[in-house]
Every structure is written in C-alpha cells, then in structure tokens.
SERO-4910 file (N, C-alpha, C, O; in steps of 0.05 Angstrom, whole numbers):
BEGIN
 pado doro    nc1    nc2    nc3   cac1   cac2   cac3    cc1    cc2    cc3    oc1    oc2    oc3
  Met    A   -192    314  -1277   -219    304  -1286   -219    274  -1284   -200    261  -1292
  Asn    A   -241    263  -1274   -243    234  -1271   -249    221  -1298   -264    231  -1314
  Asp    A   -236    198  -1301   -242    181  -1324   -264    162  -1316   -259    140  -1306
  Trp    A   -289    170  -1320   -311    154  -1310   -313    127  -1323   -323    108  -1311
  Asn    A   -304    124  -1348   -305     98  -1361   -286     78  -1346   -294     55  -1342
  Glu    A   -262     88  -1339   -244     71  -1324   -254     65  -1296   -252     43  -1286
  Ile    A   -266     85  -1283   -277     81  -1257   -300     61  -1258   -303     44  -1241
  Glu    A   -317     64  -1278   -339     45  -1281   -328     16  -1284   -339     -2  -1272
  Arg    A   -307     13  -1300   -296    -13  -1304   -287    -25  -1277   -291    -49  -1272
  Arg    A   -274     -9  -1260   -265    -19  -1234   -288    -25  -1216   -286    -44  -1200
  Ile    A   -309     -9  -1217   -332    -14  -1200   -345    -41  -1207   -351    -57  -1190
  Val    A   -349    -46  -1233   -361    -71  -1242   -343    -94  -1234   -354   -115  -1226
  Ala    A   -317    -91  -1237   -299   -113  -1230   -300   -119  -1201   -301   -142  -1193
  Ala    A   -300    -98  -1184   -301   -102  -1155   -328   -114  -1146   -329   -129  -1127
  Phe    A   -349   -106  -1159   -376   -117  -1152   -377   -147  -1158   -390   -162  -1143
  Gly    A   -363   -155  -1179   -362   -184  -1185   -343   -200  -1168   -346   -224  -1164
  Asp    A   -323   -186  -1157   -303   -199  -1140   -296   -180  -1117   -279   -162  -1121
  Arg    A   -308   -183  -1094   -304   -164  -1072   -275   -163  -1062   -267   -144  -1049
  His    A   -260   -184  -1068   -232   -184  -1060   -216   -162  -1073   -195   -153  -1062
  Lys    A   -226   -152  -1095   -212   -130  -1109   -213   -104  -1093   -197    -85  -1098
  Leu    A   -231   -102  -1073   -232    -78  -1057   -207    -75  -1039   -203    -54  -1027
  Ala    A   -191    -96  -1037   -166    -94  -1023   -146    -77  -1039   -127    -66  -1028
  Asp    A   -151    -74  -1064   -134    -57  -1082   -141    -28  -1079   -165    -21  -1082
  Pro    A   -122    -10  -1072   -128     18  -1068   -142     31  -1092   -158     49  -1089
  Leu    A   -135     22  -1116   -147     35  -1140   -177     29  -1142   -193     46  -1149
  His    A   -185      4  -1135   -213     -3  -1135   -228     11  -1112   -251     20  -1116
  Arg    A   -216     13  -1089   -229     27  -1067   -232     57  -1074   -253     69  -1068
  Ala    A   -212     68  -1086   -213     96  -1094   -235    101  -1115   -248    122  -1115
  Ala    A   -239     81  -1132   -260     84  -1153   -287     86  -1139   -304    101  -1148
  Val    A   -292     70  -1118   -317     71  -1104   -321     99  -1091   -342    111  -1094
  Val    A   -300    109  -1078   -302    135  -1064   -306    157  -1085   -323    175  -1080
  Gln    A   -292    157  -1107   -295    177  -1128   -323    177  -1139   -334    198  -1145
  Thr    A   -334    153  -1142   -362    151  -1153   -382    164  -1134   -400    178  -1142
  Leu    A   -378    158  -1108   -397    170  -1088   -394    200  -1087   -414    214  -1084
  His    A   -370    211  -1090   -367    240  -1092   -380    251  -1117   -392    272  -1116
  Gly    A   -379    236  -1139   -392    244  -1163   -423    246  -1160   -436    264  -1170
  Leu    A   -434    226  -1146   -463    227  -1140   -469    250  -1121   -489    264  -1125
  Asp    A   -452    255  -1101   -457    276  -1082   -456    303  -1094   -471    321  -1086
  Arg    A   -439    307  -1115   -437    333  -1129   -457    336  -1151   -460    357  -1163
  Gly    A   -472    314  -1157   -491    316  -1179   -480    311  -1207   -494    315  -1227
  Glu    A   -454    304  -1208   -442    299  -1234   -452    272  -1246   -453    269  -1270
  Leu    A   -459    254  -1228   -470    228  -1237   -498    225  -1225   -505    238  -1205
  Arg    A   -514    209  -1238   -541    203  -1227   -548    174  -1234   -541    164  -1255
  Val    A   -562    162  -1216   -568    133  -1219   -586    128  -1243   -584    108  -1256
  Ala    A   -605    147  -1248   -622    143  -1271   -627    170  -1284   -628    191  -1270
  Gln    A   -630    170  -1310   -636    195  -1325   -653    189  -1349   -653    167  -1360
  Lys    A   -668    209  -1358   -685    205  -1380   -670    211  -1406   -659    232  -1410
  Val    A   -670    191  -1424   -656    193  -1450   -676    187  -1472   -686    164  -1473
  Asp    A   -681    206  -1489   -699    202  -1512   -727    192  -1502   -739    175  -1514
  Gly    A   -736    204  -1480   -762    198  -1470   -764    173  -1453   -786    166  -1443
  Glu    A   -742    158  -1449   -742    134  -1433   -722    136  -1410   -701    148  -1413
  Trp    A   -729    124  -1388   -711    125  -1365   -690    104  -1367   -696     80  -1371
  Lys    A   -664    112  -1366   -641     95  -1367   -629     92  -1339   -623    113  -1327
  Val    A   -625     68  -1330   -613     63  -1304   -583     57  -1307   -576     40  -1323
  Asn    A   -566     70  -1292   -538     65  -1292   -531     45  -1270   -527     53  -1247
  Ala    A   -531     19  -1277   -529     -2  -1257   -502      0  -1242   -502     -6  -1218
  Trp    A   -481     10  -1254   -455     10  -1241   -455     30  -1217   -440     27  -1198
  Leu    A   -472     50  -1219   -474     69  -1196   -488     56  -1172   -481     61  -1149
  Met    A   -508     39  -1178   -520     24  -1156   -500      5  -1144   -499      1  -1120
  Gln    A   -483     -7  -1161   -462    -24  -1151   -443     -9  -1133   -434    -19  -1113
  Ala    A   -436     15  -1141   -417     31  -1125   -429     37  -1098   -414     36  -1078
  Val    A   -455     44  -1097   -467     49  -1071   -466     25  -1053   -459     27  -1029
  Asn    A   -472      2  -1064   -470    -23  -1049   -442    -28  -1039   -438    -36  -1016
  Leu    A   -422    -23  -1056   -394    -28  -1048   -385     -8  -1027   -369    -15  -1010
  Tyr    A   -396     16  -1027   -388     36  -1008   -393     28   -979   -378     33   -961
  Phe    A   -416     14   -975   -422      4   -948   -401    -15   -939   -396    -18   -915
  Gly    A   -388    -29   -958   -368    -49   -950   -340    -38   -944   -324    -52   -932
  Ile    A   -335    -13   -951   -308     -2   -947   -308     20   -926   -287     30   -919
  Thr    A   -331     27   -916   -332     48   -895   -336     35   -868   -348     14   -865
  Gly    A   -326     49   -848   -329     39   -820   -348     58   -805   -354     80   -813
  Met    A   -357     48   -782   -374     64   -765   -359     89   -754   -336     86   -745
  Glu    A   -372    111   -755   -360    136   -743   -381    149   -725   -405    150   -732
  Thr    A   -372    159   -702   -389    174   -684   -384    204   -688   -361    213   -687
  Gln    A   -406    219   -691   -404    248   -695   -423    262   -676   -445    253   -671
  Asp    A   -414    285   -666   -431    301   -648   -441    326   -663   -425    339   -677
  Phe    A   -466    332   -660   -479    356   -671   -494    370   -649   -517    365   -644
  Gly    A   -479    387   -635   -491    400   -611   -498    379   -591   -481    363   -583
  Pro    A   -523    378   -582   -531    358   -562   -537    330   -574   -543    311   -560
  Phe    A   -535    329   -601   -543    304   -614   -517    289   -623   -496    300   -627
  Gln    A   -520    262   -625   -498    246   -634   -508    225   -653   -530    215   -651
  Thr    A   -491    219   -673   -497    199   -693   -475    178   -693   -452    184   -687
  Arg    A   -482    154   -701   -461    133   -706   -470    118   -730   -490    103   -730
  Asp    A   -455    121   -752   -464    111   -777   -440    106   -796   -418    116   -790
  Lys    A   -445     92   -818   -424     87   -838   -424    110   -859   -404    114   -872
  Ile    A   -446    124   -861   -448    144   -882   -450    172   -869   -467    177   -853
  Pro    A   -432    190   -876   -433    217   -864   -456    233   -876   -469    225   -895
  Leu    A   -461    256   -864   -482    274   -875   -471    291   -897   -446    294   -900
  Lys    A   -489    302   -913   -481    320   -935   -470    346   -923   -478    355   -902
  His    A   -451    359   -938   -440    384   -931   -442    404   -954   -450    396   -976
  Gly    A   -436    429   -949   -436    449   -970   -464    457   -979   -468    464  -1003
  Leu    A   -483    457   -961   -510    464   -968   -514    493   -977   -529    499   -995
  Glu    A   -499    511   -964   -502    539   -971   -492    544   -999   -505    558  -1015
  Glu    A   -469    533  -1006   -459    536  -1033   -477    523  -1054   -479    532  -1076
  Ala    A   -491    502  -1045   -509    487  -1064   -535    501  -1067   -551    494  -1085
  Gly    A   -541    522  -1050   -567    536  -1052   -590    519  -1042   -612    522  -1053
  Val    A   -585    502  -1022   -606    484  -1012   -614    494   -984   -598    503   -968
  Arg    A   -640    492   -979   -651    498   -952   -656    472   -937   -671    455   -947
  Leu    A   -644    468   -914   -648    444   -898   -653    453   -869   -636    465   -856
  Val    A   -678    449   -860   -686    458   -834   -678    438   -812   -673    415   -819
  Pro    A   -677    446   -787   -669    428   -766   -686    402   -766   -711    403   -768
  Gly    A   -672    380   -764   -686    354   -765   -685    340   -792   -690    317   -794
  Gly    A   -678    356   -812   -675    344   -839   -649    330   -841   -629    339   -831
  Val    A   -648    308   -856   -623    292   -859   -620    286   -889   -637    273   -901
  Ala    A   -597    294   -900   -589    286   -927   -562    272   -924   -543    284   -914
  Arg    A   -561    248   -933   -536    232   -930   -516    238   -953   -525    246   -975
  Phe    A   -491    235   -947   -470    237   -967   -477    218   -990   -486    195   -986
  Gly    A   -472    227  -1015   -479    211  -1038   -506    217  -1050   -513    207  -1071
  Ser    A   -522    233  -1036   -547    244  -1047   -541    271  -1060   -520    283  -1054
  Phe    A   -560    281  -1076   -556    307  -1088   -582    322  -1088   -603    312  -1097
  Leu    A   -581    347  -1079   -604    365  -1079   -597    389  -1096   -577    402  -1092
  Glu    A   -613    393  -1116   -608    415  -1135   -615    442  -1121   -629    443  -1101
  Pro    A   -604    464  -1132   -609    491  -1120   -639    496  -1118   -655    491  -1136
  Gly    A   -647    507  -1095   -675    514  -1090   -691    491  -1077   -713    496  -1069
  Ala    A   -679    468  -1074   -693    446  -1061   -695    452  -1031   -678    465  -1019
  Val    A   -717    443  -1019   -723    448   -990   -727    421   -977   -743    405   -985
  Leu    A   -712    416   -956   -714    392   -940   -723    399   -912   -708    410   -896
  Met    A   -749    393   -906   -759    397   -879   -749    374   -862   -730    360   -871
  Pro    A   -759    368   -838   -749    346   -822   -756    319   -835   -771    303   -825
  Gly    A   -745    315   -859   -748    290   -874   -721    278   -878   -701    285   -865
  Phe    A   -720    259   -897   -695    243   -901   -690    238   -930   -708    229   -945
  Val    A   -666    243   -939   -658    237   -967   -634    218   -965   -613    225   -954
  Asn    A   -637    195   -976   -617    174   -973   -595    174   -995   -598    189  -1015
  Ile    A   -575    159   -991   -552    157  -1009   -561    150  -1037   -577    132  -1040
  Gly    A   -549    163  -1057   -556    157  -1085   -580    170  -1095   -585    170  -1120
  Ala    A   -596    183  -1078   -621    196  -1086   -615    223  -1098   -594    235  -1093
  Arg    A   -634    234  -1112   -632    261  -1124   -659    275  -1121   -680    264  -1127
  Val    A   -657    300  -1113   -681    317  -1110   -677    342  -1127   -657    356  -1124
  Gly    A   -697    347  -1145   -694    368  -1165   -698    396  -1154   -707    400  -1131
  Ala    A   -691    416  -1170   -693    444  -1163   -721    452  -1155   -740    444  -1168
  Asn    A   -723    467  -1133   -748    479  -1124   -768    458  -1115   -792    463  -1115
  Ser    A   -758    434  -1109   -776    413  -1098   -776    414  -1068   -756    422  -1055
  Met    A   -798    405  -1056   -801    405  -1027   -804    377  -1017   -822    362  -1025
  Val    A   -786    369   -998   -789    344   -983   -800    352   -956   -785    361   -939
  Asp    A   -826    348   -952   -839    358   -929   -834    341   -904   -820    321   -906
  Thr    A   -846    349   -882   -840    337   -856   -845    307   -856   -867    297   -863
  Trp    A   -825    292   -846   -826    263   -844   -828    248   -871   -834    224   -871
  Ala    A   -824    262   -892   -823    249   -918   -796    236   -922   -776    246   -912
  Thr    A   -795    213   -936   -771    198   -940   -766    194   -970   -783    186   -985
  Val    A   -742    201   -979   -733    196  -1006   -712    174  -1004   -689    179   -996
  Gly    A   -719    150  -1012   -703    127  -1008   -678    126  -1026   -676    142  -1044
  Ser    A   -661    107  -1021   -636    105  -1036   -641    103  -1066   -657     86  -1075
  Cys    A   -626    120  -1080   -626    120  -1110   -652    131  -1122   -655    132  -1147
  Ala    A   -672    139  -1106   -697    150  -1117   -691    176  -1131   -673    191  -1124
  Gln    A   -706    181  -1152   -702    205  -1169   -727    223  -1167   -749    215  -1177
  Val    A   -724    246  -1156   -747    265  -1153   -741    289  -1171   -720    301  -1168
  Gly    A   -760    296  -1188   -755    317  -1208   -757    345  -1196   -757    349  -1171
  Gln    A   -759    364  -1214   -761    392  -1206   -790    400  -1200   -809    389  -1212
  Asn    A   -793    420  -1182   -819    431  -1175   -839    409  -1166   -862    409  -1172
  Val    A   -828    390  -1151   -844    368  -1140   -850    374  -1110   -833    386  -1097
  His    A   -874    367  -1101   -880    370  -1072   -885    342  -1062   -904    329  -1070
  Leu    A   -869    333  -1043   -874    309  -1028   -885    318  -1001   -871    328   -984
  Ala    A   -911    313   -997   -925    323   -973   -916    306   -948   -901    287   -951
  Gly    A   -927    315   -925   -918    303   -900   -922    273   -899   -943    262   -906
  Gly    A   -901    259   -890   -903    230   -886   -901    213   -911   -905    189   -909
  Val    A   -895    225   -934   -893    209   -959   -869    190   -956   -848    197   -946
  Gly    A   -872    166   -966   -851    146   -966   -843    137   -994   -858    122  -1006
  Ile    A   -821    147  -1004   -811    139  -1030   -789    118  -1024   -768    124  -1013
  Gly    A   -794     93  -1031   -776     71  -1023   -749     72  -1038   -747     85  -1059
  Gly    A   -730     59  -1026   -704     57  -1039   -702     31  -1056   -715     11  -1050
  Val    A   -685     32  -1076   -680      9  -1093   -650      8  -1098   -638     26  -1110
  Leu    A   -637    -13  -1088   -609    -18  -1092   -603    -44  -1105   -582    -47  -1119
  Glu    A   -620    -63  -1102   -616    -90  -1114   -641   -100  -1127   -663    -94  -1118
  Pro    A   -638   -115  -1149   -612   -119  -1163   -603    -94  -1177   -620    -78  -1186
  Pro    A   -577    -89  -1179   -567    -66  -1193   -578    -65  -1222   -577    -86  -1236
  Gly    A   -588    -43  -1230   -600    -40  -1256   -630    -40  -1255   -644    -32  -1274
  Ala    A   -642    -47  -1232   -671    -45  -1228   -678    -16  -1227   -663      1  -1216
  Arg    A   -701     -9  -1238   -709     19  -1239   -715     29  -1211   -731     16  -1196
  Pro    A   -703     52  -1203   -710     63  -1177   -738     76  -1178   -750     78  -1199
  Asn    A   -748     84  -1155   -773     99  -1155   -767    127  -1167   -748    140  -1159
  Ile    A   -784    136  -1185   -780    160  -1200   -805    178  -1199   -827    169  -1205
  Ile    A   -801    203  -1191   -823    223  -1191   -814    245  -1210   -794    259  -1206
  Glu    A   -829    248  -1232   -821    267  -1252   -830    296  -1244   -844    300  -1225
  Asp    A   -821    315  -1261   -825    343  -1255   -854    350  -1250   -872    340  -1264
  Gly    A   -858    368  -1231   -884    380  -1227   -905    363  -1213   -928    371  -1211
  Ala    A   -897    339  -1204   -916    321  -1191   -922    330  -1163   -905    343  -1150
  Phe    A   -945    323  -1153   -953    328  -1125   -960    302  -1112   -979    288  -1121
  Ile    A   -946    294  -1091   -950    269  -1078   -962    275  -1050   -949    286  -1033
  Gly    A   -987    267  -1046  -1002    275  -1022   -993    260   -997   -978    241   -998
  Ser    A  -1003    270   -974   -994    260   -948   -997    230   -945  -1017    218   -953
  Arg    A   -976    218   -934   -976    189   -927   -977    171   -951   -984    147   -948
  Cys    A   -971    181   -975   -969    163   -998   -944    146   -995   -925    154   -983
  Ile    A   -946    122  -1007   -923    103  -1007   -919     93  -1035   -937     84  -1048
  Leu    A   -894     96  -1045   -886     88  -1071   -861     70  -1069   -841     79  -1059
  Val    A   -863     45  -1078   -841     26  -1075   -838      9  -1099   -856      8  -1116
  Glu    A   -816     -5  -1101   -811    -25  -1122   -809    -14  -1150   -819    -25  -1169
  Gly    A   -796     10  -1152   -791     21  -1179   -814     33  -1193   -817     31  -1217
  Val    A   -832     46  -1178   -855     60  -1190   -846     85  -1204   -829    100  -1194
  Leu    A   -858     91  -1226   -854    115  -1241   -879    133  -1240   -900    124  -1250
  Val    A   -876    157  -1229   -898    176  -1229   -891    197  -1250   -872    212  -1246
  Glu    A   -906    199  -1271   -898    217  -1293   -906    246  -1287   -920    251  -1267
  Glu    A   -896    264  -1303   -897    292  -1298   -925    303  -1292   -944    296  -1305
  Glu    A   -926    320  -1271   -949    335  -1263   -973    318  -1253   -995    327  -1252
  Ala    A   -967    293  -1247   -988    276  -1235   -994    285  -1206   -976    297  -1193
  Val    A  -1018    280  -1197  -1027    287  -1170  -1036    262  -1156  -1055    248  -1166
  Leu    A  -1023    254  -1134  -1032    231  -1118  -1044    241  -1093  -1031    256  -1077
  Gly    A  -1069    234  -1088  -1083    242  -1063  -1071    227  -1039  -1055    209  -1042
  Ala    A  -1079    236  -1016  -1069    224   -991  -1073    194   -990  -1094    184   -998
  Asn    A  -1053    180   -979  -1055    152   -973  -1055    133   -997  -1062    110   -995
  Val    A  -1047    143  -1021  -1045    125  -1044  -1020    108  -1040   -998    118  -1034
  Val    A  -1023     82  -1042  -1001     63  -1040   -998     49  -1067  -1016     36  -1076
  Ile    A   -973     51  -1078   -969     38  -1104   -943     22  -1103   -922     32  -1096
  Thr    A   -945     -4  -1109   -922    -22  -1112   -921    -30  -1142   -937    -21  -1158
  Ala    A   -901    -46  -1149   -899    -55  -1177   -923    -70  -1186   -929    -71  -1210
  Ser    A   -937    -83  -1168   -960   -100  -1176   -987    -87  -1171  -1008    -99  -1177
  Thr    A   -988    -63  -1159  -1013    -50  -1153  -1028    -42  -1178  -1016    -29  -1195
  Pro    A  -1053    -50  -1182  -1068    -41  -1205  -1073    -11  -1203  -1084     -1  -1183
  Ile    A  -1066      4  -1224  -1072     33  -1225  -1093     35  -1247  -1087     33  -1271
  Ile    A  -1117     40  -1239  -1140     36  -1257  -1152     63  -1265  -1160     79  -1248
  Asp    A  -1151     68  -1291  -1164     93  -1302  -1194     88  -1305  -1202     71  -1321
  Val    A  -1209    102  -1288  -1238     98  -1288  -1253    121  -1302  -1277    124  -1298
  Thr    A  -1239    137  -1317  -1252    160  -1329  -1267    155  -1355  -1282    171  -1364
  Gly    A  -1262    131  -1367  -1276    125  -1392  -1298    104  -1388  -1304     96  -1365
  Ala    A  -1309     95  -1410  -1331     75  -1409  -1320     48  -1399  -1336     33  -1387
  Gln    A  -1295     42  -1404  -1283     18  -1394  -1257     24  -1379  -1243     43  -1386
  Glu    A  -1251      8  -1359  -1227     13  -1344  -1202      7  -1361  -1202    -11  -1378
  Val    A  -1181     22  -1355  -1155     17  -1366  -1135     13  -1343  -1134     30  -1325
  Ile    A  -1120     -9  -1343  -1104    -15  -1320  -1074    -12  -1327  -1064    -22  -1347
  Tyr    A  -1060      3  -1310  -1031      7  -1312  -1019     -7  -1287  -1032    -11  -1267
  Lys    A   -993    -14  -1290   -978    -24  -1267   -950    -12  -1267   -937    -12  -1288
  Gly    A   -942     -2  -1244   -915      9  -1242   -911     36  -1254   -889     47  -1253
  Arg    A   -933     48  -1265   -930     74  -1278   -956     90  -1275   -978     80  -1281
  Val    A   -953    114  -1265   -976    133  -1264   -973    152  -1288   -954    167  -1289
  Pro    A   -992    152  -1307   -989    169  -1330   -988    199  -1323   -998    207  -1303
  Ala    A   -976    214  -1341   -972    243  -1336   -999    256  -1331  -1019    250  -1344
  Arg    A   -999    275  -1312  -1021    293  -1305  -1046    278  -1295  -1067    289  -1293
  Ser    A  -1042    253  -1287  -1065    238  -1275  -1070    248  -1247  -1052    257  -1233
  Val    A  -1096    247  -1240  -1104    253  -1213  -1113    226  -1201  -1131    213  -1211
  Val    A  -1100    218  -1179  -1102    191  -1169  -1111    191  -1140  -1102    207  -1123
  Ile    A  -1129    173  -1133  -1138    169  -1105  -1136    140  -1098  -1135    123  -1116
  Pro    A  -1136    133  -1072  -1135    105  -1064  -1163     92  -1069  -1183    105  -1068
  Gly    A  -1162     66  -1075  -1187     51  -1078  -1183     22  -1071  -1161     14  -1062
  Thr    A  -1204      6  -1075  -1202    -23  -1071  -1218    -36  -1093  -1235    -24  -1106
  Arg    A  -1212    -62  -1097  -1227    -77  -1116  -1230   -106  -1105  -1213   -115  -1091
  Pro    A  -1252   -120  -1112  -1256   -147  -1101  -1238   -167  -1115  -1232   -166  -1139
  Lys    A  -1229   -187  -1099  -1214   -209  -1110  -1222   -235  -1095  -1226   -235  -1071
  Gln    A  -1226   -255  -1112  -1236   -281  -1101  -1213   -298  -1091  -1193   -302  -1105
  Tyr    A  -1216   -308  -1066  -1197   -326  -1054  -1212   -351  -1046  -1237   -351  -1045
  Pro    A  -1198   -373  -1040  -1212   -398  -1030  -1230   -392  -1007  -1251   -405  -1004
  Ala    A  -1222   -374   -989  -1238   -368   -965  -1261   -348   -970  -1278   -344   -953
  Gly    A  -1261   -336   -994  -1283   -317  -1000  -1273   -294  -1016  -1250   -294  -1026
  Thr    A  -1289   -274  -1019  -1282   -250  -1035  -1274   -228  -1016  -1287   -222   -996
  Tyr    A  -1251   -216  -1022  -1240   -195  -1005  -1232   -170  -1022  -1226   -173  -1046
  Gln    A  -1232   -147  -1009  -1224   -123  -1023  -1194   -119  -1020  -1183   -119   -998
  Ile    A  -1181   -116  -1043  -1152   -111  -1043  -1146    -82  -1053  -1162    -71  -1068
  Pro    A  -1124    -71  -1044  -1118    -43  -1052  -1113    -39  -1081  -1102    -57  -1095
  Cys    A  -1120    -16  -1091  -1113     -8  -1118  -1111     23  -1118  -1116     35  -1097
  Ala    A  -1104     35  -1140  -1104     64  -1143  -1122     71  -1166  -1122     57  -1187
  Leu    A  -1138     92  -1163  -1157    100  -1183  -1150    126  -1196  -1146    146  -1182
  Ile    A  -1147    126  -1223  -1144    151  -1238  -1172    162  -1243  -1188    151  -1257
  Val    A  -1177    185  -1230  -1204    196  -1232  -1206    221  -1249  -1227    233  -1252
  Gly    A  -1183    230  -1260  -1184    253  -1277  -1156    260  -1287  -1137    245  -1282
  Arg    A  -1154    283  -1301  -1128    292  -1312  -1125    322  -1306  -1145    337  -1307
  Arg    A  -1101    330  -1299  -1095    359  -1298  -1093    369  -1326  -1085    355  -1345
  Ser    A  -1101    395  -1329  -1100    407  -1356  -1072    415  -1362  -1059    429  -1346
  Pro    A  -1061    407  -1386  -1034    416  -1393  -1033    445  -1402  -1011    456  -1406
  Ser    A  -1056    457  -1407  -1056    484  -1418  -1056    506  -1397  -1054    530  -1404
  Thr    A  -1058    499  -1372  -1059    519  -1351  -1033    520  -1335  -1017    501  -1336
  Asp    A  -1029    541  -1320  -1006    543  -1302  -1007    520  -1282  -1028    512  -1274
  Arg    A   -983    510  -1275   -982    486  -1258   -996    490  -1231  -1011    473  -1223
  Lys    A   -993    513  -1218  -1006    518  -1192  -1036    520  -1196  -1051    509  -1180
  Val    A  -1044    534  -1217  -1073    536  -1222  -1085    509  -1228  -1106    501  -1218
  Ser    A  -1070    494  -1245  -1080    467  -1252  -1082    449  -1228  -1101    434  -1225
  Leu    A  -1062    450  -1210  -1063    434  -1186  -1086    441  -1169  -1101    423  -1160
  Asn    A  -1090    466  -1163  -1112    475  -1146  -1139    467  -1158  -1157    458  -1144
  Gln    A  -1141    470  -1184  -1166    463  -1198  -1171    433  -1196  -1194    424  -1192
  Ala    A  -1150    417  -1199  -1153    388  -1197  -1162    380  -1170  -1179    363  -1167
  Leu    A  -1151    393  -1149  -1159    386  -1122  -1188    393  -1117  -1203    378  -1103
  Arg    A  -1197    415  -1128  -1225    423  -1125  -1244    405  -1141  -1264    395  -1130
  Asp    A  -1237    400  -1166  -1254    385  -1184  -1258    356  -1175  -1280    345  -1177
  Phe    A  -1237    344  -1165  -1237    316  -1159  -1238    310  -1129  -1236    286  -1121
  Glu    A  -1239    331  -1113  -1241    328  -1084  -1219    310  -1073  -1224    292  -1057
  Val    A  -1195    315  -1082  -1172    299  -1074  -1162    310  -1047  -1157    334  -1045
  Gln    A  -1158    293  -1028  -1147    301  -1002  -1116    298  -1004  -1106    279  -1014
  Val    A  -1102    319   -993  -1073    319   -994  -1062    321   -966  -1038    321   -963
***
C-alpha cells in the first residue's frame, strides 16, 4: 500500500527543486502518483462538505511526469503514435466503452459505464459513471466530469495545470453540455445544468440570470439546474459600443422530476438547441 503522505511530500519537494528528480525515490513518487490517478485512487479535485477541494500536489505530479518521460513510438494496426504519455489500458476490466478513434491518456480515469466516442480525455482528468464523451469532445487535463453527464459533439472542456491548486474545469452530476460548448479557466457547472449549443464560458464571462425582474450575474459558476443559452451584451469602448459574449440563464430544470424527463422538458420549454 502506498504511503500517499510521504509520496506527496516528495512530489512537493521535487516541484520546488527539479534537481531532486535525479533521485530514484522522487522519480518513483511521480510515477506512483500517476498510477494512482490512472486507477482512480486519487483525483485532482473532489467535493468536500459541499465545496470543491483541489489537490495541488497532484497537479504538480502531472507537470513533473512530463519531465521524466521520454518520447515513445507505438504502432496500433495501421496507425502510429509518438508521445510522452501512453494510452490507457485495462478498459474491459474497468467496464468502459471506448469506440475507435477515442483516446484516453494514461493518468486519466473513467468510471464504470463511461462511454468515450471519438473524443479525447487528457491526463489527470476524470469522467464519471455512465457519462458520455461524444464525438470530437475534449476533456482537458485535470478536468472533472461527474456521473450521468452528456458532453455533446465538439464540446471543449479546457485543461488546467498551472498554477497548481487552481480549480480545474468541473462538470457536476447530471449536467448536459450542448454541441460546441467551450468551458475554460476553471469553470464550475453545477449539477443537472443544461448548456445549449455554442455556449462559451471563461472565468470572466458574465453568466446572467434573466428570469427575474432584475438580472443576477454570476462568473465562473453555472448554478445547479440552470438552462443556459449564448447571448451578447453591449459594452462601451473608445471606438464605440460593441456586443461582447455572455451566457444567459433562461430557466431552471425541475428538481422534482426524473432527470431525463426534466431535460427533455427543459429543451422544449426553453427552445434550447443541443
């Protein structure tokens, strides 16, 4: 059994002084940590008492891993890769479905029942049980995708590795992320939210609730069960007034109904394109 406290100490020390990676014990700590992420024993971020806690040392380990691995060429039938990070293995034992063209890198973790179409799951990321990463969708490094989530075609969930300790992009359980959505810079999409096609959210994007008499603005967080569409708002510049992107909360999914029924109803009620 790994002593994760000791391994964490070595990771932090090596991140502060890369010369320590010449020591076999520190190099082994990096490799053991990546195996822990790959097996799902460790995760970059987890919810504790209702708040997301980021394990900065795991981000440090991912960064260090790039420094101790060398390029390797591998053949897969008629295809060839040359990379520092190998692909995931043991998918059958893990209960994961990965169709041709899908790529999950070593150091990522897919829970049983997850489905990866011809998309991409990067190192340090986690995809929850019964979630779908649809065609050309990307789950960036250290991103956390919950259970029963659907990432529709072409969704881009950005990676966050630096600075270590920064919140990764997080999609909570039951969320639906529509086609060609982009989420970057540590955005949190709370449980059962629905994002319509082409919603783009960064840390500074205004997420405006327009369902009441007065607007309510969020940044970096989509509240639970929100139904969100892309929008614009005017902003004055020296050269004139221009429309800048924002996201509009136009309704809420009902928490009292079945998730699938609630999702379908939300799409009908609010005419959300996915």
